[in-house]
C-alpha positions in Angstrom: -28.5 -1.3 3.9 -26.3 0.7 6.2 -25.0 -2.5 7.7 -23.9 -4.0 4.4 -20.1 -4.0 4.0 -19.8 -5.4 0.4 -21.7 -4.9 -2.8 -22.9 -8.5 -2.9 -24.2 -8.3 0.6 -26.0 -5.0 -0.2 -27.9 -6.2 -3.2 -28.8 -9.5 -1.6 -30.3 -7.6 1.4 -32.1 -5.2 -0.8 -33.9 -7.7 -3.1 -34.8 -10.2 -0.3 -36.1 -7.5 2.1 -38.0 -5.7 -0.7 -39.7 -8.8 -2.0 -40.8 -9.7 1.5 -42.1 -6.2 2.2 -43.9 -5.8 -1.1 -45.2 -9.4 -1.2 -43.4 -10.0 -4.6 -43.1 -13.6 -5.7 -39.9 -12.9 -7.6 -37.3 -10.2 -7.9 -34.1 -9.3 -9.6 -31.4 -6.7 -8.9 -28.5 -5.8 -11.1 -25.7 -3.2 -10.6 -23.0 -2.1 -13.0 -20.1 -2.9 -10.7 -17.0 -5.0 -11.8 -18.6 -6.2 -15.0 -22.1 -6.5 -13.4 -23.3 -8.0 -10.2 -26.8 -9.5 -9.6 -29.0 -11.3 -7.1 -32.5 -12.6 -7.2 -35.4 -13.8 -5.1 -37.9 -16.6 -5.9 -35.7 -18.2 -8.6 -33.8 -21.4 -8.5 -31.5 -19.9 -11.0 -31.6 -16.9 -13.3 -28.9 -15.5 -15.5 -28.7 -12.0 -16.8 -26.1 -10.7 -19.2 -24.8 -7.2 -19.5 -26.8 -6.8 -22.8 -30.0 -7.9 -21.0 -29.3 -5.4 -18.2 -28.5 -2.6 -20.7 -31.7 -3.3 -22.5 -33.8 -3.1 -19.3 -32.0 0.0 -18.2 -32.7 1.5 -21.6 -36.3 1.5 -20.7 -35.6 4.3 -18.2 -38.1 7.0 -18.6 -38.3 8.0 -15.0 -37.6 6.4 -11.6 -40.1 3.6 -12.0 -41.9 1.8 -14.9 -44.8 -0.5 -14.1 -47.5 -2.4 -16.0 -51.2 -2.6 -15.3 -51.3 -6.1 -16.8 -51.1 -9.3 -14.8 -49.7 -11.2 -17.7 -47.1 -9.8 -20.1 -45.0 -6.7 -19.8 -46.5 -3.9 -21.7 -43.5 -1.5 -21.3 -41.0 -4.0 -22.7 -41.4 -3.2 -26.4 -39.2 -1.7 -29.1 -39.2 2.0 -29.3 -39.1 3.5 -32.8 -35.7 5.0 -33.7 -34.1 3.6 -30.6 -31.0 1.5 -31.2 -30.9 0.4 -27.6 -34.5 -0.8 -27.5 -34.9 -4.3 -26.0 -35.1 -7.2 -28.4 -38.0 -9.7 -28.7 -35.7 -12.2 -26.9 -35.4 -9.9 -23.9 -39.2 -9.5 -23.9 -39.7 -13.2 -23.9 -37.2 -14.1 -21.2 -38.2 -11.3 -18.8 -42.0 -11.3 -19.3 -42.4 -12.0 -15.6 -41.4 -8.4 -14.7 -44.3 -6.2 -13.5 -42.4 -3.2 -12.1 -38.9 -1.8 -12.5 -37.0 0.9 -10.5 -33.8 2.3 -11.8 -30.7 2.6 -9.6 -28.5 5.6 -10.4 -27.4 9.1 -9.3 -27.1 12.4 -11.2 -28.7 10.9 -14.3 -26.2 8.1 -14.6 -27.9 4.7 -14.5 -26.1 2.1 -12.3 -28.6 -0.7 -12.4 -32.2 -1.7 -11.7 -34.6 -3.5 -9.4 -37.3 -5.6 -11.0 -40.2 -7.3 -9.3 -42.7 -9.9 -10.5 -46.3 -10.7 -9.6 -47.6 -10.1 -6.1 -48.6 -13.1 -3.8 -51.9 -11.4 -3.1 -52.7 -11.4 -6.9 -53.1 -7.6 -7.2 -51.5 -4.9 -9.4 -48.8 -2.5 -8.2 -50.1 0.8 -7.1 -48.7 4.3 -7.3 -47.9 4.0 -3.6 -45.8 0.9 -4.5 -44.1 2.9 -7.2 -43.2 5.6 -4.8 -41.9 3.2 -2.2 -39.8 1.3 -4.8 -38.4 4.6 -6.1 -37.3 5.5 -2.5 -35.7 2.1 -2.0 -33.9 2.5 -5.4 -32.6 5.9 -4.3 -31.4 4.6 -1.0 -29.7 1.7 -2.8 -28.0 4.1 -5.1 -26.6 6.1 -2.1 -25.6 3.0 -0.2 -23.9 1.6 -3.4 -22.0 4.9 -3.9 -20.8 4.8 -0.3 -19.6 1.2 -0.6 -17.7 1.9 -3.8 -16.2 5.0 -2.2 -15.0 3.0 0.8 -13.6 0.3 -1.4 -11.6 2.9 -3.4 -10.3 4.3 -0.1 -9.2 0.8 1.0 -7.6 0.1 -2.3 -5.8 3.4 -2.2 -4.5 2.7 1.3 -3.4 -0.8 0.3 -1.6 0.6 -2.7 0.0 3.3 -0.6 1.1 0.6 1.9 2.5 -1.5 -0.9 4.3 1.5 -2.4 5.9 2.4 0.9 7.0 -1.2 1.5 8.4 -1.4 -2.0 10.3 1.9 -1.4 12.0 0.4 1.6 13.1 -2.6 -0.4 14.2 -0.4 -3.3 16.3 1.7 -0.8 18.2 -1.3 0.4 18.6 -2.7 -3.1 19.9 0.7 -4.2 22.7 0.7 -1.6 23.6 -2.9 -2.4 23.6 -2.3 -6.2 25.7 0.8 -5.6 28.4 -1.2 -3.8 28.4 -3.8 -6.5 28.5 -1.2 -9.3 31.5 0.5 -7.6 33.2 -2.9 -7.3 32.7 -3.7 -11.0 33.9 -0.2 -12.0 37.2 -0.6 -10.2 37.7 -4.3 -10.9 39.2 -3.6 -14.3 42.0 -1.7 -12.7 42.6 -3.6 -9.5 41.5 -7.1 -10.2 45.0 -8.5 -9.9 45.6 -7.1 -6.4 45.2 -9.7 -3.7 43.7 -7.1 -1.2 41.1 -6.0 -3.8 40.2 -9.6 -4.5 39.6 -10.2 -0.8 37.5 -7.1 -0.4 35.6 -8.0 -3.6 34.7 -11.4 -2.3 33.6 -10.0 1.0 31.5 -7.4 -0.6 29.7 -9.9 -2.9 29.1 -12.2 0.0 27.5 -9.4 2.1 25.4 -8.3 -0.9 24.1 -11.8 -1.4 23.2 -12.0 2.3 21.3 -8.7 2.1 19.4 -9.7 -1.0 18.4 -13.0 0.7 17.1 -11.0 3.7 15.1 -8.8 1.4 13.6 -11.9 -0.3 12.6 -13.3 3.1 11.0 -9.9 3.9 8.9 -10.0 0.7 7.8 -13.6 1.3 6.7 -12.9 4.9 4.8 -9.6 3.9 6.1 -8.0 7.0 8.3 -5.0 7.6 11.6 -4.9 5.6 13.4 -6.7 8.5 12.2 -8.9 11.3 14.3 -8.4 14.4 16.0 -11.4 15.9 17.5 -10.0 19.2 20.4 -11.6 20.9 23.4 -10.4 23.0 25.6 -8.5 20.6 28.9 -6.6 20.8 28.4 -3.0 19.7 32.1 -2.5 18.9 32.1 -5.6 16.7 29.0 -4.4 14.8 30.8 -1.1 14.1 34.0 -2.7 13.0 32.1 -5.1 10.7 30.2 -2.1 9.2 33.4 -0.2 8.5 35.0 -3.3 7.0 32.0 -3.7 4.6 32.2 -0.1 3.2 35.8 0.8 3.5 36.3 0.2 -0.2 33.4 2.6 -1.0 35.1 5.2 1.2 38.5 4.7 -0.3 37.3 4.9 -3.8 35.4 8.1 -2.9 38.5 9.6 -1.3 36.9 9.7 2.1 38.7 8.6 5.3 36.8 6.7 8.0 38.0 6.7 11.6 36.6 4.4 14.3 37.2 4.6 18.0 35.3 1.9 19.8 35.3 0.7 23.4 35.3 -3.0 23.8 32.8 -4.9 26.0 29.8 -2.8 25.2 26.9 -5.3 24.8 23.3 -4.7 23.7 20.3 -6.9 23.3 19.8 -6.5 19.5 19.6 -7.9 16.1 23.2 -7.5 14.8 22.2 -7.6 11.1 19.6 -4.8 11.7 22.1 -2.6 13.6 24.7 -3.1 10.9 22.1 -2.1 8.4 21.3 1.1 10.3 25.0 2.0 10.8 25.8 1.2 7.2 23.0 3.5 5.9 24.2 6.3 8.2 27.9 6.0 7.2 27.1 5.7 3.5 25.0 8.8 3.8 27.9 10.5 5.5 30.3 9.4 2.7 28.0 10.6 0.0 27.6 14.0 1.8 31.4 14.4 2.1 33.9 15.8 -0.4 37.1 14.1 -1.4 39.7 14.4 1.4 37.2 14.8 4.2 36.7 12.4 7.1 33.8 10.5 8.6 34.4 9.8 12.3 32.6 7.0 14.2 32.8 6.4 17.9 31.3 3.7 20.2 31.3 4.5 23.9 29.5 4.0 27.2 27.2 6.9 28.4 25.9 6.0 31.8 23.4 3.2 31.5 23.4 3.6 27.7 25.7 2.7 24.9 26.2 5.4 22.3 27.3 5.3 18.6 28.1 8.6 17.0 28.8 9.3 13.3 30.1 12.7 12.3 30.8 14.1 8.8 32.1 17.3 7.4 29.5 17.6 4.7 27.1 20.5 3.9 24.7 19.7 6.7 20.9 20.4 6.8 19.2 23.7 7.0 17.0 24.4 10.0 13.7 24.0 8.2 14.5 20.6 6.7 16.0 19.4 10.0 12.9 20.4 12.0 10.1 19.5 9.5 11.3 16.8 7.1 14.3 14.9 8.3 12.5 11.8 9.6 9.5 12.0 7.2 9.6 9.4 4.4 9.8 10.4 0.8 11.5 13.8 1.6 15.1 13.9 0.5 17.9 16.5 -0.1 19.5 14.1 -2.6 18.7 14.5 -6.2 17.7 10.9 -6.7 17.1 10.1 -3.0 14.0 8.2 -1.8 13.9 10.0 1.5 13.4 6.9 3.6 17.0 6.0 4.9 16.9 7.9 8.2 13.2 7.1 8.6 13.9 3.4 8.4 17.0 3.7 10.6 15.0 5.6 13.3 12.3 2.9 13.2 14.8 0.1 13.7 16.6 1.8 16.5 13.4 2.6 18.3 12.3 -1.0 18.0 15.5 -1.8 19.9 14.3 0.6 22.7 16.8 3.2 21.6 16.8 6.7 20.1 18.3 8.3 17.0 19.1 12.0 17.1 20.6 14.4 14.5 22.5 17.6 15.1 23.4 19.6 12.0 24.2 23.1 10.9 24.2 24.3 7.3 27.7 24.2 5.9 29.2 22.6 9.0 28.4 18.9 8.7 26.1 16.6 10.7 26.3 14.4 13.7 24.0 11.4 14.1 23.8 9.8 17.6 22.3 6.4 18.3 21.7 5.5 22.0 20.8 1.9 23.0 20.1 0.3 26.4 23.2 -1.5 27.7 22.8 -5.2 28.2 24.4 -5.7 31.7 22.9 -9.2 32.4 
């Protein structure tokens, strides 16, 4: 029993081993799991409905019921005043049963084990009853353990799905936010050529992001599969600033960029843009109108470094040390708390690091370091 990993395997092992051990010609086991699962021994085919099973379980007056008759089943008979007593039909179809043990814990019946005549043409003894009761108890325990393990697995699978869905929702939220801001301002600026150009670029980038998310869902992998190539870090930063400059302008935030040219990394450009975009958008959202978000791209020894600094409220010491990179913890009212966690994961998958320095009331600085590609 201990080696069984599924309910079907457990009940099959129990009934076959039990019939062999007790020299039973036929046997049947039924458990109340997922609408009812059963297995048998010595039958070409046998069907048992939930009503049949309920009727047999309704005979439960102890751990085991047995008959002293070789033909007929003396204990399958209607009990006076019992609405759940087995019908004559059940009596007729299951008249091969000679002994029944009930599976269950704490007074709650979960099923039964029923055996027919013995090969050696003798009746079941009290020792047989005790042995069968023990097997029924062990089956009950094994069944509970299996069901508990299945619930744990299902819970973990659901947790994994929820986390994956949260990553997708986070990216969709940023994309929808940009499109919403674009629509909100289109009524006033739709006639301006510069706004039209920015609007088309924003829509194009949003479509590309949503296509990427669809590919992620289809592949059932992490929210982004890295496709590394030689990439210009300064260009990635400029493309990022270009993609969100309208968001910053409409929020009254100035973005500055100082980037050294010729800083190359082995990276997935789309993934790094995603990281930098998340960080800069967070900085914009943390800033008040009239404040500035500064971005710098520079060489630092054998590393390339990207720094984003804002003038927002910063993080307190406890949040910074205990919750910053933990998913589903956020200082934002409607935040999902996975932005920096996701960014850190992507940067580390590039062989880099992501660090945050912050002081309450004095803004934050996020630094990304990546190995320089000098080949």
